[in-house]
N, C-alpha and C positions, 0 to 999 in steps of 0.2 A: 671412304672418301675423307680427305683432310679438311680440318676446320682451322686454318692458320690463324695465329695471333701475330702481332707485330714482333719482328725479330731483327737483329743486326745482320749485316751481310755475312756471308759464309766465312770470309777471311778474318773478319773481326771476331766472329764466334769461335773459330778454331784457335785464334791467338789467345783468346781468353782461357780456353781450355788448357792450352799448353802452359799458361802462366799460373794455373791453379793446380797445385799438386794433388789436392783431394779428388780431382776429376780424372787423373791420369793413371789410375791403377789398372794396368793391363791384366787381362784374364790369363790364367795359366793354361798350358797345353795339357789336355786331359788324357793323352795316350795316342798312340800311333794311328788308331782307327776310330777314335771317338770324334763325332761331329756334333757341334751344338747348333740346334735349329731354333732361332729366335722367332717365335710364332705369335700371331695375334691371339687374344683371349678366345676360348672356344668352349662355351658351356654345353654344347651338344656332344662333345667327345669325338666328333668325326675326324678331326685332325689327329688326335691320339691314335685312332684306329688306323689311319693311313700311315702314320709313322711306324706303328707296330708291324704293319704288313711290309713296309719297306725294309725294316730291320730283318724280318724273316727271309725276305727274298735275297737280301745281301749275303745271308749265310755266313756271317762273320767278317766279310770284307770291310764293313763299316758298321758302327752302332750310332744311331742318331739319339742324342740327348736333347730333350726339349726345355727351353726357357720361355716363359710367357711375358710378352710385352704388356705395357699398361693398356687401359681400355680405349682412351681417345687416340685418334690419329696423330694429333699434335704431340702428345706425350710419347707415343711410339717412336715418332721421328726423332724427338729430342734424345731419347735413350740410345737409339742406334747411332745418331751423330756423335754423341759423347764418346761412346765406346770405339767407334771407327776412328775418330780423331785421335784417340789414345792408342791406336794401333793394337787393339785387343785381339789376341790370337784366337779367341773363342768365337769371334764373329765369322762363322763358317757359312751357314745357310740362313738367309735372311728373308723374312716376310717384308715385302715392300708395297706401299701404296702405289697405285698406277701412275702417280705424278712425280715420283721421286727419282726415276732412272737418270735423267740428265744431271741433276744436282750431284748424286752419288758418283756417277761416272766421271764428271768433270773434276771432282775432288780426288779421283783415283782411289775410291773406297771399295769399289766392286770390280770384278773381273769380267771381261767380255766372254760371251759364249762363242766358241769357234769350232769349225770342223764338225765332227760327229755330235758334239754337245749342242751346237746351234741347230743342226738338222733335227735332233730329237725335240728340241724346244719349240721349233716352228712347224713341225709336221701337222698338217690339217688345221693350223691356227688361223683364226679369223683376222682380217686386216687391221681392225681397230686396236686389239690388244698387241699385235706385233708392232704397229707404229708407236704405241706408247712405250714399249720396252726398248726401242731403238734410239741411239744417240750418235750423231755424226757417222751414220752408216753402219754402226756395229750394234749387235744385239747384246744388251747388258743384263737381261733378266729373262727367266722363263715364265711366260704368262700362266697364271694359276687359276684365276677366276675372273669373270668379267661382269659387266652390268650395263644396262642402258635404260633410260626412262621411256615409258610408254604413256600414251594418253588413255587414262581410265575413265569410263563414263557409265551412266545409267542407261541401259538399253531402252527401258520403257519411256523415260523422259525424252531421250533423243528421238525416238520414234514418234512420240506425241507431238513434238515440236517440228517434225519433218526434217531432222538433222541426221546426216550420215557421216560420223567422224572417220569411218573406214574408207571413205572415198579417196581416191589417189591424190586428188588436188585439194584436199581439205587444208585450209590455212588458219593462221592465228587470227586473222580478221573474222573468218567464219566462226571460230571457236568463241571469240569475244562477243560477236553479234548474237550468237545463239542464246546467250544468257538472258537476253531481254525477252525471249520466248518461253522461258522456264517459269515454273511456279515460284512465287516470291520467296518462299522458305527453302527453296533448293536451287537458287539461281547462281551460286558461287562456282568458280573454277579455282581449285586449290593449287597454289604454286608456292615453292619455298623461296622466300624473299627476305629472310632475316639477314643481318650483316654477318655472313659466314660463308663457307665454301659452297653451300647449296645454292646461294644466289649467284655466285660465280658460274656455276653449272648452267643456270638459266641464261645468263648474259652470253656466255660462250656459245651455247646452243643457238641462240638467236643470230648472233653475228656470223657464225659458221654457216647457218642455214641461208643467210642472206648473201653468201658467196664471199665473205671476208674472213679475217682472222685477227685475233687480238694482238698477235705478234706476226710480223712478216719476216721473211728471210731466215726462218728457223733452221733451215738446212745448213746454214753457215755457222751454226753453233752459238757462240757467244756474241756474234755480230748481228743478232736479230734487232728489229726496229718495231716500235709500236704501230699498230694498224687500226686502232679504234676510231680515229678521226677520219672516217671514210664513209662512202655511201652505205656500206653494210652496217657500220656502227650507228649511223644516224637512223637507218631503218629499224634497227633493234631498239633504239631509244624511242622511236615513234610507237612501236608496238607496246612497250612497257607503259608509256604515257597514256595510250588509248586504253590499255587494260585497267590502269589505276582509276581512270575517269569513268569506267563502265560499271554496270551492275554485276559483272563477273568477279570484281575484286572483293575479297572478304575484308572485314573490318580490321582483322589482325594480320594483314598481308606483310607488313614490315617486320614482323617478328615470327613469321611462319617457318617451321622446319618440317622435316619429313613426317614426324609422328603427329604433329598438330594437324597437318593437312590430311593425313590418313584418317584421323579421328573425325574430322568434319565430313569427309566423304562417306565414311562408314556410318555416321550418325544421320545421314540424309540431308545435311545442310548444304551440300554441294552436288551438282549434277555431273561434274567432271573434275579431273585431277591429273596433274603431271607428277609421276612418282616412279620409283624403282619396283621391280617385280616382286620384292619380298612381301608387298601388301597382299598379294594373292594367296600366298601360303598362310598368312595370319588370318585372312578372311575365311579360308577353307577350314582352318582349325576352329575359329569362332562359330562357323555355321554348324560344325559337328557337335558343338556343345550347347548351342542356343537355337531352339526351333524357331524363335521369332526372328532371328537374324538370317536364317537360311534363305528366305525369299529375297532378302536384300542382296546377299552374296550371289545368288543365281541371276540377279539383274546386272551384275558386273559385265561391262564390255571393255574391249581394249582395241587400240589403234596405234598406228605409228605416230611418232612425234610430228606435230603439225608443220606445214610448210610456211615459209615466209612469203614466197612467190608461188602462185598456183602452178606455174610451169617448171618449177625446179624442185627436185627431191630435197627433203630436209636432211640435215646433218645432225643426227641425234646425239645427246650427251653420252659419254662413256665413263664408267667407273671400273673398279675391280682391284685385283692384287696380283703381284708377281713374286717370283723367288729369285733372289740374287745370291752370288757367292762372294763372300768378303775377301778383299784383296790382302788382308793380313793373315789369312789362313796359311799355316805352314806349308811349304812347297810339297812335301810328301802327301799331304791330305787333300790337295786341290782336286786331283782327279776323282777322288772319292766324293768330294763335295758336289762336283758336277753330276756324278752318278746319283747321289741322293736327291738333288734338285730335279733330275729327270724322273725319278720314281715318284716324288711328291706331286709333280705336275702331270703325271701320266694320264692317258685317257681314262683308265680305270679309276684313278683317284679323283679326277674331275667329275666323272659320272657319279661316283659315290657322294661327293660333296653337293652336287646339284640335286640329286635325289633326296638327300637328307635335309639340306638347308634351303633348297630353292635358289641357290646362288648360281647364276648362269656360267656355263663352261666357256672356255676359249677355243675349244676344238669343234669344228663344224659338224662332224659326223655324230656327235653325242646328241644333237638335236633331232636326229632321225630315229633314235632309240624308242621302241614302242612303249616302254615303261615311262620314259621321260615325257613322251607325247600324251600319254594317258593322264599323267599327274599335272602337267603344265601344257594345256592346249594352245597356249600362245607362244610356245617354244620356237616355231619357225619364224615368227615375227621378231622375236628377240634376237635370233641368230642374224637375220638380215639387218636389224638395227645396229647391232654391234659391229657387223662387217662394214657398214657404211657410216659409222659414227665419226665424229670429229673430236679427237683428243683435245684436252685443254692445252694451253701453250707449253711446248717442249722447250724448257730453258732451265739452266741451273739456278736461276733467280726467280723460280716460280712463286715462292712465298711472297716476295716483294711485289710481283705482278698482280697476284690475286688481292693483296692488301690495297694496291692502287685502284683496282677495279671496284672493290667493295666500298672503299672510301668515297669514290666519286659518283657511284651509282646508287648509293643508299642515303636516305630511304627511297623507295620506288617513286613516291610522290614528288620527289625533287628532280626526277629525270627530265631533261630538256634536250631534244634533238639538236638544238642550236648551240648548246653549251657543254653538255655532259661528255660527248665523245672527245672534244678538244681537251677538256680538263683531264680526262683519263690518259690521253696521249702524253700530255705534259708530265704527269706524275710518273707514268711508266718510264718515260725517258730519263727522269732523275734516278729512278731505281736501277735502270740498266747501266747508268754511268757511275754507280757505286755509292750514291747518296742513301743514307739510312732512312727507312720509313718507320716511324714510330707512332 
């Protein structure tokens, strides 16, 4: 998931790159069948194993050479943008954040998946990842991994308070109100609300669950319009305002990120938390090492993202990654690059990644695998959540849109249903008209 910082518009950024000779050193072509895979950092080694397996299966047709991107999503995007803008011929197979496809496609930096390549990339794919990888009706990346937030809670405390977060019509109002029934030292509901991408995830989830969208008319590509100043936007602001003023809000809400919220939940300071599935794997690992933590982990419960309206299903947040093929890949290598992308994102590769890292797959049938179900009992819920998720705004100006949202909605204590949605709309409008947000 990206954590954008203020940047200039794409055109200005590319112009600066072209004007700076030190940034335009194109990579050399490493041989007729050598493909460079620009991957995210992987301390587990599972990506290396997947690449080795793909090289073996290729039997000499291609050889994947790995290059590792920086740790942060911001730095990863910056390196890819610099090299793609410089028409680097080694940008063959690209690890991409789930929100980058429209920007890269609009800049003509990646190639569309067509025919058999598209069929392989979309076979058995859940709707959320497919939508995120599509721009102007074309698939521009092969979904590789996905993610969705769940509501994690303490089963014992919920039962004690007479609360059932798994109820189909469980709402944000129910979640917030429940905190007043919890023990004082465990009353918090942990949510990520620092001024970063995690806060954008929450706001987008609320607006989407209320039946709206941050951007309207996204099917028209670059002609999208802001949709925050709407009934859905005001309802989202009402929920955040209510949350801030309730016992559910932790004192550090305005600086909370995934790991601080996980720590508060794990340490017993919170009875509930919105977070990604990785927290279960870490909890399981800790329970195996610490006998005192085992009963805490065994008390973990999980439920679908809360509803805004009791009568309308929620639209959960979605994250993840996908694999693109660089547009400056030499023509003779392009077919091989699509082959490699298909192997890296294959059902076997995705299952291996989910089994090792707990990173949700994008292919539906993997969630029925007995081994996956045994290790991740919430797998069916994650599958449904990903399939019915609402992607963040699909736009080549995504970084500016998320900056506009974060700037106008942060800190959470400043959110006002009568002002914040309109301020967001105004700032997003400026961003979409080409005005630089800094």
